[in-house]
N, C-alpha and C positions, 0 to 999 in steps of 0.2 A: 504494500500500500504506500503510495507516495505521500509526501508531506502535505500537499494540497488536499488529498483525499482525507487524511487524518484530521486536518483542520476543519474540513466540512463536516465530518462525522462528529468531531468534538463540539462544534457549535450546536448540534442537535442534542448531544448529551448534556452540555452545560445548560441549555434551555430547560431540559428535564430536571436536572438537579436543582436549578433555581426555583422552578415551579413547585417541586416537592418540598423544598426547604421552606418556601413561603407558606405553603399549606400546613406543614407540620408545626412550624414555629408559631403560627397564629393560634393553634389549639381550637380553631373554629370547627365544630362538628358538622355544621351545615355545609361549609365549604368542602370538608373532607367527604361527606356523603354525596355532594354534588359531583365531586371528582370521580367517585366510583360509578355513580349513575351515568355520568357523561361517557365513560368508557363503554358501557352497555348500549347507550344511545348511538354512539358512533359505530359500534359493532353491527348493530341492526342496519344502519344506513349503508355501511360498506358491504355487508352481506347481500343486501337488496341490490346494490349497484353492480356487484360482481359475483353473481350466484355460482358461477362455474369454478371459483377459487375457494376451496373450503377453509383455508387458513387465513384468508384476508381479514376477517373480523378480529383475529388475535393480534397480528403483527402490524397492520396498517396504522392503527392509532399511535403506535410508537414511532413510525416514520413521519407522521404529521402531528407532532405534539402540540403545535399551535391550534390545530382544530380541536384537540382534546381540551386545551385551556379555554378556547372560545365557548365550547359547549358547557364546560364547568362554570364559566363566568355567567352565561345566560341563566343557568339553573340557580346559581347563587344569588344573582341580582334579583331574579323574580321572587326569591324567598326572603330577601333581606331589605330591599330598597324602600325608602320613603321618598316620595316625589313631591316637590312643591315648585312654585314658579321660579325660584332662584336656582334650583338644581336638584341633585340627588344626594341623599345621605344614607348612611348605614349604621344605625344606632347599635352600639355594643360590639361592633366589628373593629378589628385592628386597622388602623389607617394605612399601613403598608399592604395588607391583604386587600383592602378596599381599592387602593390605587392599582394594584396588580390586576385584579379581576376586572375592574372597570376599564382599564386600558385595553385588555384583551377583547372585551366586548365592543369597545369603541372601534378597535382595529377591524373587527369582523363586520360591524355595521358600515364602516367606511368602504371596505372591499365590496360589500353587497350593493351599496348605494352608488359608488363611483366607478365600479368596474367597467360598465358599458361606456361611460363618457371618457374613459381613459384608454379606449381602444382595446379593452380586455387585457392589457399588460399586467395590471396587478393580479388579476385572477390567474393568468398564465404563470406568474411567479408563485402564486399560492399553491398551484397544483404541481408545478415542475421543479421548484427550487426550495425544498424544505430547509436547507441550511440558511439561505438568505431570509426566509420567513422567520426562522428562529431569531435571527439578528434583528429583524424589523419588530417582532413581538417584544423583545427585550428593550429595544429603543423606544417603543410605544410606552412601556412601563416607566422608563427613565424620563421621558417627556412629560408624562402625567405627574410624576413626582416633582419635577422641576417647576412646572407651571403651578402645581398645587401649593408649593412652598410660598407663593406670593399671596395666597388667601389666608385669612385669619380664622375662618370658620371650619367646622367639621363637615362641611358640605362640599360636594364637587359641583361647581357651576356648569351650566349648560354649555357655556363657551369653551370650557375645558374639555368636555366630552367631544364637542364638535371639532376642536383643534386636533385632537388625537385621531378622530375619525377621518379627517381630511388629510392629515400628514402621513398616516400609515400607508394608504394605497399610492400616494404620490411618491413616497420614498421607495416602496417595493417596485413599482412600475419603472421608475427611473433607474434604480440600481440594477434591476433585472435586464433592462434594455442595454445597459452598459456592460454588465458582467458576462452575459451569455456569449457575446462574440469574443471577449477576452479569454474566457474559459475554453471555448472551442479552438481558439488559435494556439493557446499555450498548454492546454490540458492533456 
C-alpha cells in the first residue's frame, strides 16, 4: 500500500475515531442509541439498493462513515432539538456533541439542497470520495465550533446552520473537482 493510499484510509479511520470519541465522551445515551439505530437504518437502505450483494449492509456503512454520522445526527436532533425563531438548542446535551451532530446534519442538508445547483459535484464527491468527505465532515464540525464561539448563548443560530450547510457542498465540490485529476495523474 502506498503512502497516499495509507493517508486516504487513515482519514476515514480518524473520522471514525473522532466520531466514536465524541459519542462516548459525551455519555449521551440518546446519541449512542441513535448511532446504533443509524447503522441498522443504513443497512436497510444499502441492502435495498444493492440486493445482489449480501455483505453490503455490514461493510458499506464503514466505508461511508459520514453517512452513518448524518443518519445519527438526524435521529439525535429529532429526539433532542428545541426550535425557536432564533435557532436550535439542545437542553442537557454536551455543547461539543451538539456542535458535532448538528454540523453533520447541516452538511447533509447542504448536499441535498445544493447538489443539483452545483452540477452534482458535491454528490459525486459524496459517493466516490469517502476520504475527502471524511475531511469535509470534520471541517464542517470545526467550522461550526469556530462560528459558534462568537455566540454567547447555548443556542445554535439559524445563520450558523445555514453557513455550514452552504460551505460543506461548496468545499466538497471544489476540492473534488481539483483533487480527482491530480489523483488520476499522480496516483
